[in-house]
C-alpha positions as CSV (number, residue, x, y, z in Angstrom):
1,M,-10.7,-33.9,45.5
2,T,-12.0,-31.1,47.6
3,G,-9.7,-29.7,50.2
4,R,-6.5,-30.8,48.4
5,L,-4.0,-28.1,48.2
6,A,-1.4,-30.0,46.3
7,K,-1.0,-28.9,42.6
8,T,0.2,-31.8,40.6
9,E,-0.4,-32.9,37.0
10,R,-2.1,-36.1,38.3
11,V,-4.5,-34.2,40.6
12,D,-5.3,-31.8,37.8
13,A,-5.9,-34.6,35.3
14,V,-8.2,-36.5,37.7
15,M,-10.2,-33.3,38.4
16,L,-10.5,-32.4,34.7
17,A,-11.6,-36.0,33.9
18,K,-14.3,-35.9,36.6
19,M,-15.5,-32.5,35.4
20,G,-15.6,-33.7,31.8
21,A,-17.6,-36.8,32.8
22,M,-20.1,-34.6,34.8
23,I,-20.8,-32.2,31.9
24,G,-20.8,-34.9,29.2
25,L,-17.6,-34.1,27.3
26,K,-16.6,-36.7,24.7
27,R,-13.0,-37.7,24.3
28,Q,-11.2,-36.1,21.4
29,E,-8.3,-37.6,19.5
30,P,-5.5,-35.3,18.4
31,P,-5.6,-34.4,14.7
32,S,-3.8,-36.7,12.3
33,D,-0.5,-35.7,10.8
34,D,-2.3,-35.1,7.5
35,I,-4.7,-32.6,9.1
36,V,-1.8,-30.9,10.9
37,D,0.1,-30.6,7.5
38,L,-3.1,-29.2,5.8
39,R,-3.5,-26.6,8.5
40,E,0.1,-25.5,8.1
41,F,-0.3,-25.3,4.3
42,L,-3.5,-23.3,4.8
43,A,-1.8,-20.9,7.1
44,A,1.1,-20.5,4.7
45,R,-1.3,-19.9,1.8
46,R,-3.2,-17.2,3.8
47,A,0.1,-15.5,4.5
48,L,1.2,-15.6,0.8
49,M,-2.2,-14.2,-0.3
50,K,-1.8,-11.4,2.2
51,D,1.7,-10.7,0.9
52,K,0.4,-10.8,-2.7
53,V,-2.3,-8.2,-1.9
54,A,0.3,-6.0,-0.1
55,A,2.7,-6.2,-3.1
56,K,-0.1,-5.4,-5.6
57,T,-1.1,-2.4,-3.5
58,R,2.5,-1.3,-3.2
59,R,3.0,-1.7,-7.0
60,Q,-0.1,0.4,-7.7
61,T,1.0,3.1,-5.3
62,T,4.5,3.2,-6.7
63,T,3.2,3.4,-10.3
64,Q,0.8,6.2,-9.4
65,D,3.7,8.1,-7.7
66,Q,5.9,7.5,-10.8
67,N,3.1,8.7,-13.0
68,L,2.8,11.9,-11.0
69,V,6.5,12.5,-11.3
70,V,6.5,11.9,-15.0
71,G,3.3,13.9,-15.4
72,S,4.9,16.9,-13.6
73,H,8.0,16.7,-15.8
74,I,5.7,16.6,-18.9
75,M,3.8,19.6,-17.7
76,K,7.0,21.5,-17.0
77,A,8.3,20.6,-20.5
78,R,5.1,21.8,-22.1
79,S,5.2,25.0,-20.1
80,I,8.8,25.6,-21.3
81,L,7.9,24.8,-24.9
82,A,4.9,27.1,-24.8
83,T,7.0,29.9,-23.4
84,E,9.6,29.4,-26.2
85,R,6.9,29.3,-28.8
86,I,5.5,32.6,-27.5
87,R,9.0,34.1,-27.5
88,C,9.5,32.9,-31.1
89,F,6.2,34.2,-32.2
90,A,6.3,37.5,-30.2
91,S,9.9,38.4,-30.8
92,P,9.4,39.6,-34.5
93,I,6.3,41.5,-33.4
94,L,8.1,43.2,-30.6
95,E,11.0,44.1,-32.8
96,C,8.6,45.6,-35.4
97,T,6.7,47.4,-32.7
98,N,10.0,48.8,-31.2
99,E,11.0,50.0,-34.6
100,V,7.7,51.8,-35.2
101,L,7.7,53.2,-31.7
102,S,11.3,54.3,-31.8
103,G,10.6,56.4,-34.9
104,R,7.6,58.1,-33.2
105,K,9.1,58.6,-29.7
106,A,8.9,62.3,-30.2
107,E,5.2,62.1,-31.0
108,L,4.4,59.9,-28.0
109,F,6.3,61.9,-25.4
């Protein structure tokens, strides 16, 4: 086949067959339909497992984000509640202190 410039399927096939015979390649049959189906199912299973992991990760991230939002609302509510408690507690004391101080303004200044 040396020196042939023609590129045809037949020439390629003959050359590959001779090369295979020289290096001792064994003939291989194409996989059966069952094997092809199993390979397709395996590929689909791998894709589904990958999607499952991605969905689980997405759910965990979303839950964590929601927890942060809820947590920040809870912290804000606690802060408001604490401020109101301080006002309720401090208000009578301040009123009393103001009354005492107002009676003694002359002494203080």
